[in-house]
N, C-alpha and C positions, 0 to 999 in steps of 0.2 A: 539562346541565340544572343550573340554579342552585337548590340546595336549602336552603342556610343563609342566615339573615339577615345573618350576618357577611360572607359573600361578596357579597351583594347591596349592602350598605352600601359596601363597598370599591369595587366596580365602579361603583356610582352616583356615588361621589365622583370616581373617575378620569374617568368620562365627563363629569362636570360641569366638571372642570378642563380637559380637552382641549377641550371645547366653548367654555369661556371663553377659552382661549388662542387658538384659531382665530378666534373672534369678535373678540377684541381686535386680532388682527393685521389682519383685513380692515377693521374699523372705523377703526383707526388709519391704515391706508393711504388709506381714503376721506377721512377728515378731513384728512390731510396733503395729499392731492391737491387738495381743494377750497379749503383755507385758505391753502396755501403756494404754489400754482402762480403766482399773479400776483406774489407777492413775489419768487419766483425769477426770473421773467421781467423784472421791473423791475431787479433786481440785474444780471442779464445784460446788459440794455440799457444801463445806466449804465457797466458795465465795458467793454462793446463800444464805446461812444462815446469812452471814454477811449483805447481802443486805436486807434480810427480817428483821433482827434485827434493821437496820437503818430505814427501813420503819415504823416500830412500834413506832419509836421515832419522826417521822415527822408528820406534819399535812397533811391531805388528799389532799389538794390543791397543795402540793409540790411533790406529787408522780410522776407525769409525768416528771417534770423537773429533778428530781433525777435519775429516771430510764434511761432517755435519756443520762445523763452524765455518768452513770455507764456503759452503753452499749458501749460507746466510749472508756472507760478506760480499761475494761477487755475483750473486743472483744467477748462478748456474745450477741447472738440474743435472746432478752427477749420477752416473750409473757405472758400477764397478763389477767386472767379471773376473773371477779367480781361475786357477788352473782347472778346477772341476766344473767350470762354467756356472758357478753359483753367482747369482745376481744380487747385488746390494745397491739400494737407491738412497740418495741423499738430496734433501731439498724439501722445505716445508710445503711448498706449493708446486704442483705440477704445471707445466706449460699449457697454454690454451690448446696447442696442437702437439701433443706428445708424439715423438717419433718412435716407431717400433723398430728396434735394431735387429737386423737379420742375423742369423747364426753364422753365415759365411763372413759377414763383416766382423763379427766378434773374433772368429778364427783368424781373419786377416790381421787384425790389430794385435792379437795375442802372439801372432807369428813375428811381430816386430815391425809392421808397416803402420805408418801414419794414415789417418783417414779424415777426409773432408767431404761433407755431404754436398751434392750438386743442386739441391733444391734452392729456390730463390727466396722463400719467405723467411723473415727473421726468426719466427717461432720454430721453424723447422731446421735451422742451422745446427749442424752436429759435427763435432770433431772427436776423433779417437786417438789416444796416445798409449803405446805399450810401455810397460816398465816391469822390473823384476824386484822381488823382495823375498829374501831368504830362499833363493834358488827357485822361487815360484813365479810363473809368468802371469801377468795381469793385463787386462785391457780396460782402460778407464775412458768413459765417454762424457763429454760436456755438451749439454744442450742449452742454447740461449733462451733465457726466460725473462720476458719483459712484463710479466703479469702485473707486478705491483707498480713499478715506476711509470711504465708506458700506459698502463690503464688510467692512471691519474692524468697523464699528459693528454690522452685521448679525450678525457672528460673536459679538460681545459680547452683543447682545440675545438671540440664539438660545441661547447658553450659559446666560444668566441664566434664560431660560424653562425650559430643561431642568433646571437645578438646582432651580427652583421646583417643577416637576412631581415630581422625585424626592423632595424634602423633604416636599412635601405628601402624596405617596403613603405615605412612611414614617410621617408623622403620623397619617394616617387608618387605617393598619394597627394602630397602637397604640390610637388613640381608639375605633375600631370595637369592639375587645375590651371597652373600658370601657362602651360603650353596650349591647352585646349581653349582657354578663355578668348584669345584673339580670334580663333576660328568661330566661336559662338558669336562674337561681335560681327564678323563677316557674314555669318548666316543671317543675322538680323538685318544687316545692310542689304543683302540680296532680296529679302522680303520687302524692304522699303522701296528698293528699286522697282520691284514688280508692281508696286502700287503707285509708281510715278514720282516718288521722292528721290531725286538724284543728288541731293546735297550730302556728300560723304566727307564731312569735316571731322576726322578722327585722329587720335594721337599715334595710331599704329604706324603711320607713314614715317615717323621719326626713328623707328627701329632700324638697325643696320643688318639684321639677319634676313633669312628667306621670308619670314612672315612680314617683315617691313616691305620687302620687294613685292610680295603678293598684295599687301595693302595699297601700295603705290599703284600697282596695276589696276586694282579695283577702283581707285579714285579716278584714274585716267579713263577707265571704261565707263564709269558713271558720268564723267564730263562729256565723253563722246556720245553717250546715250541721250544726255540732256540736250546736246546740240542737235542730234538727229530728231529728237522729239520736237524741238523748236522749229527745225526745218520742215518737219511733217506738218506742224500746225500752220506754218507760213505758207507751205505749198497748198494745203487745203483752202486757206483763206484767199490766196492769190487766184487759184483756179476758180473758186466760187465767185470772186469779184470779176475776173475776166470773162466768165461765162454769163454772169448776171447782167453785165452792161449791154452786150448785144441782144440778149434775150428780152431785156426790158424795151429796147428800141423796136425789135421785131413785134413784140406783143402790142406796144402802143400804137405803132403805125398800122398794124393789121386791123386793130379796132377802128382806127380813123377811116380806113378804106371801106368800111361798111356803109358809110354815108353815101347816099345816091346823088346828093347835091354837090359833091366835090368836083371842082374843075379838073379837066383831063390833065392839064399841065401839073397840077399839084398831086394828082393821083400817081402819075408817072414818077414824080420826084420821090414820093413815099415808097414806091416799088423799088426804085434804085437803092434807097437806104436799106430796105429789107434785104435786097440781094447782096448789098455790100456787107451787111452785118452777118448774113448767112455764110458768105465766103470767109469772113473773118473767123467765125466759129469753126469752119472746116479746116482752115489753115492751122488754127490753134490745136485742133484734134490731131492733125497729121504731125505737127511738131512735137506734141506730147508723146505720141506713139514712137516717133523716131528717137526722141531723147531717152525714153524708157528702154528702147532697143539698144542704143549706144551705151547706156549705163550698165546694162546687163552683160556687156562684153561678149554677146553672141550675135552681134550685128554682122551681116555678110561683109567680108573684107576680101576684095578681089583686085590686087595690085597688078598693073601692067605698065609698060613703058610708053609714054606719049609726050607730046610737045606741051610744056607748061605754058609758054608764052602765048601759044595759039588758043589754049583753053581760056585764059584770062581775057584775050581780045574778044572771043565769042560771048563771054559774059557781059562785057562792056557794050557790045552791039545789041544784045538782048535787052539791056536796060536803057536803050536810047530814048524811048518816050519820056522816061522820068528825067534824065539829065538834060535833054533838049528843052523840055518845058521850063527848066530853071536857068537855062543858058550857061550850064556848067561846061568847062573845058577840061580835057584830060591831058596830062603830061605823062608819057610812057617812056620808061627806060628799061626795056625788056629784050635782052639778046635771046637768041635761039637756045633754049635750055630744055633738055629732056629730063623727065622724072619718072620713077617707078612708084606708082601709088594707085589708090582706088580713085578712078577718074570721076565717078558719079558723086562720091562723098566730097572730094575737094572742090568740085563744081559748086556744091552748096556753100562751101566755105567762102569762095570768092564772091558768089552771088549775095550772101548775107552781108559781107563786109562792104562791098561796093554799094549796094542799095542803102545801107546805113549811112555811108559817107554822102550819098546823094540826098538822103532824107534830111540830114542835119547840116547840109551846106547852105550857105546864103545864095540868093539870086546872083547869077553872074560869077560864081566862085570857080575854083579849080580843084581838081583831084590829081594827085601825083602817085603813080604806081611804079615801083622799082623792084627788079628781080636780080639777085646776086647769087653766084654759086661759088662755093669753096670746094675743097677736096671731098668732104663727106656730107655737106649740108647745102641746102638751098633756102634763101631768105627772101620773103616777099614783103615789101613795105607798102602800105596803102595809107596815104596822108590826105587830109582835106583842110579847108579853112572854115569849118563849121563852128557850132556853138561851143564845142569842147566839153570836157568832163572834169569835174573837180577831183582833187586828190583823194578825198574821202570816198567818192563813188567808184574810183578806179579799183579799189580793193575788192569790191563786190560785183563789178560789172559783168563778170562771167557766171554769176549765179542765176538759177532759174527764177524767172518772173521779176528780176531786179531791174528797175528802170532809173536811169540817171535823172530823167525829168520826172518829178514826182506827180505831175498833173494827171498822167495816164490818159489824157484826152487831147484832142487838138491835132495839129499838123504832125507832131512828133510822137503820136501815140503808137504803141506796138504791144505785143504780147509779153515781151521780156524773155523770150525763149531763144531768139536768134543767136545771140552771142554764147549762150550756154551750149547750144548745138555745135557751134563753131569750135568751142573749146574741147568738147568731147571728141569731135572728129580729128582735131589736131593731135590730141593725146592718143587716140587710136592708132595714128600713124607714127607714134614715137617722137612727136615734135613738141613745140611749145609756142604759146602766143603771149604777147605783151602789148601794153598800150602806153603811149606817152601823150599827155594832153594837159591842157589848162583851159579854164573857162574863157571863152571868147577868142581863143587862139587856135582852134581846130584840134584834131586828133590824128595820131599816127599809130596804126596797128602793124605789128611786126610778127610775121608767121615764119618760124624756122622748122624745116622738115628735113629728115634724112634723104639723101639722094637715092638711096637704095632701101627697099623695105626690110624691116626686121622680121625674121621668121616667126618669132613668138608673139608678135603684136596681135592683140584681139582674140587670141585663142590660147 
C-alpha cells in the first residue's frame, strides 16, 4: 500500500518515464515504417538494377563469386532463381525475419515483372528483378538485412534509454524530497496549530509557486485562528466577569437579609438591588441568545413595509421616563418615510441607540435624530451631547462585551452587548453602521439601510 506522497511522486514519475519510452519506441517504429519503407525499396531497387547490369556483363561462371561479394558490401540477402527454379542464396547472415518467396512470385519475376513486397517491417522488405543471361531467364530477389549494423544501433539506443531512465530516476528521488519537504513542514504546522501554537513564522511564504500560496493561506488561517482563540478567551472572561458581578451582589445581599434585626427600609432596599441584579442577568442572557442567533445567520428575518418615522417616534415615547428624568430634549427631522425591513429587529436597533444616547448624555442635554432617503438607501443619524468616545475605542465599540468606559460600574454600566447586537441586525439587513465622536463632544451614530430588502439576506 502506497502511504507517502514521496513514494507516490517517485512511482508516478517512473511510470511516466516508462510509458514515454515504450510509447516513443512504438511511435518511432510506426513513423519509421511508414515514412522510410518506400525509400528503402527504391534504394534496394536501384542497387538491384546495378547488380543485374553488372551480371549481364560478367561471364556465367563468375556469378556466384560476384553475388557473394555484393551481399557483403551492400548488406542484402540475395536469392537467385534460374530457369529450372534452382535456388541460390548469397549472404553470410540471414535476416532476423527471413521472407519465404512464394512460387507464383518467382514465376512472376522470371516472366519479366518487377516485384515489391507490401509488408511494412524493414526486415521483411523484398524486391525482385528479372534478367537474362545466355538466353536463360533469372529472378533475383534482394531482402533488406540490418542484422549487423542496426543490431549495434539498437544496443546503443537501448543503452541510452536505460541510462536516461536511471539518471531520471535518480533525479526524481532527489527532486521529490524537495517537493515533499514543504508539505512535511505544513503537516508539522497543523500539529502545532492543533496544540494551540498559532505562530507560523516560516520561509515558505516567500516562494512564488503554488506551495508559497498554500503557505501564505496557512499563515492567514493561523492568524485568524489565533484571533478567534483570543476572542474566545476574551468572551469567556467577559461573560464570567459580567455574570460574577451581579451574582456576588445577589449572594451578599441575600445573606444580609437573613438578619431579623434589619430595618424594613433597609430590607426593601436590599430586595430592590437583588431584583435589579436578577433583571440584569436576565437581560444579559437574552442578549447573548439573540447575539448567538444573529451570528448563526439563521435568525428569523421577516421584512414588510411600514412607516420608519412612526417606529422611531414610538421608541422615543417608550423611553420617556429616562429622558424626562434627565431633562433631555429631542430634535427630530423625520419626514414620512416607508421602509421594507424586519420591524421587530429594527425596533431593537433604535431602542439600543436611543437609550445609549440618553444614558451617556448630560443633564439637560439634547438628542438630534435625522432621517434621510435617497434612491436606494435610507440613513438614520442619532446624535447627542454626551461624554463621547475616543478614537481608539471607536474601532472596537461594536465588539461583544467591549465598553468604552473601562469602569464597568456606575451610571454608565452595561453589558457591552447592545452595540454588538445593533451591528449584527444592521448587517443582517444589508446595511452598515458608523460612529463619529470625540471625548466630551458627544457621539453621532449613522445607520444606512437599503430601502428594499435583499432577497439573499440572512439565508
